[in-house]
C-alpha positions as CSV (number, residue, x, y, z in Angstrom):
1,M,-2.9,0.0,-11.6
2,Y,-5.1,-1.2,-8.8
3,L,-3.6,-2.9,-5.7
4,A,-5.4,-4.4,-2.8
5,F,-3.9,-4.4,0.6
6,Y,-4.6,-5.5,4.2
7,V,-2.9,-3.1,6.3
8,Q,-1.5,-3.4,9.9
9,P,-0.9,0.0,11.4
10,K,1.4,1.0,14.1
11,A,4.1,-1.3,13.3
12,S,7.9,-1.0,14.1
13,Q,8.7,-0.4,10.3
14,D,7.0,-0.1,6.9
15,K,7.3,-3.3,5.1
16,I,5.5,-5.7,2.9
17,V,4.9,-9.1,4.7
18,G,3.2,-11.1,2.0
19,L,-0.1,-12.3,0.9
20,Y,-3.1,-12.3,3.2
21,Q,-6.1,-14.0,1.5
22,D,-6.0,-12.1,-2.0
23,H,-4.4,-8.9,-0.7
24,I,-1.0,-7.7,-0.1
25,K,-0.4,-7.6,3.6
26,I,1.7,-4.5,4.6
27,Q,2.7,-3.2,8.0
28,I,3.1,0.6,8.4
29,T,4.3,2.8,11.3
30,A,1.3,5.2,11.3
31,P,-1.4,4.9,13.6
32,P,-5.0,4.4,12.3
33,L,-6.2,7.8,13.6
34,D,-7.3,10.9,11.7
35,N,-6.6,9.4,8.3
36,K,-2.8,9.2,9.1
37,A,-2.4,5.4,8.0
38,N,-4.1,6.0,4.8
39,Q,-1.9,9.3,4.1
40,H,1.3,7.5,5.1
41,L,0.5,4.6,2.9
42,Q,-0.3,6.8,-0.1
43,K,3.1,8.6,0.4
44,W,5.1,5.3,1.0
45,L,3.4,3.9,-2.3
46,A,4.3,7.0,-4.1
47,K,7.9,6.5,-3.1
48,Q,7.8,2.8,-4.1
49,F,6.5,3.4,-7.7
50,K,8.5,6.6,-8.2
51,T,5.3,8.7,-8.9
52,P,3.9,11.9,-7.3
53,S,1.5,11.4,-4.3
54,S,-1.2,12.9,-6.4
55,C,-1.1,9.9,-8.7
56,V,-1.8,7.5,-6.0
57,S,-5.5,7.4,-4.5
58,L,-7.4,5.4,-2.3
59,E,-10.3,3.9,-4.0
60,K,-11.8,1.8,-1.3
61,G,-11.4,1.1,2.5
62,Q,-11.1,4.6,4.1
63,T,-11.9,3.1,7.4
64,S,-11.2,-0.4,6.8
65,R,-7.9,-2.7,7.0
66,Y,-8.7,-3.7,3.5
67,K,-7.7,-1.1,1.1
68,V,-7.5,-0.6,-2.7
69,F,-5.2,2.0,-4.1
70,C,-5.0,3.1,-7.6
71,I,-1.6,4.0,-8.9
72,Q,-1.4,6.1,-12.1
73,Q,1.7,6.4,-14.2
74,P,4.0,4.3,-12.2
75,R,7.7,5.0,-13.1
76,Q,9.0,2.0,-11.5
77,I,7.6,-1.5,-10.4
78,P,9.0,-2.3,-7.0
79,T,10.9,-5.7,-6.5
80,W,8.4,-6.8,-3.7
81,L,5.4,-6.6,-6.1
82,S,7.2,-8.8,-8.7
83,Q,8.1,-11.3,-5.9
84,I,4.6,-11.4,-4.7
85,T,3.0,-11.8,-8.0
86,S,5.4,-14.4,-9.3
87,K,4.4,-16.7,-6.4
88,D,1.0,-17.2,-7.8
């Protein structure tokens, strides 16, 4: 499963905001330094999809706010994803 995100780092909490253009907008608490935001988002996505962190990989956007993550073998689909995709 591939998901496209628009990331807002250094937020007060980790949360999905909604859609931004054709990306899922997410606020995360990690700063955009030394790959911390990417690692934080990888772990957060793994937790949301109940899959190991090794099954979540950053495919595009290493230094950009626009990112594409691949989630392999998700054991759960989070409610926020269902809510966002049903709005289309």
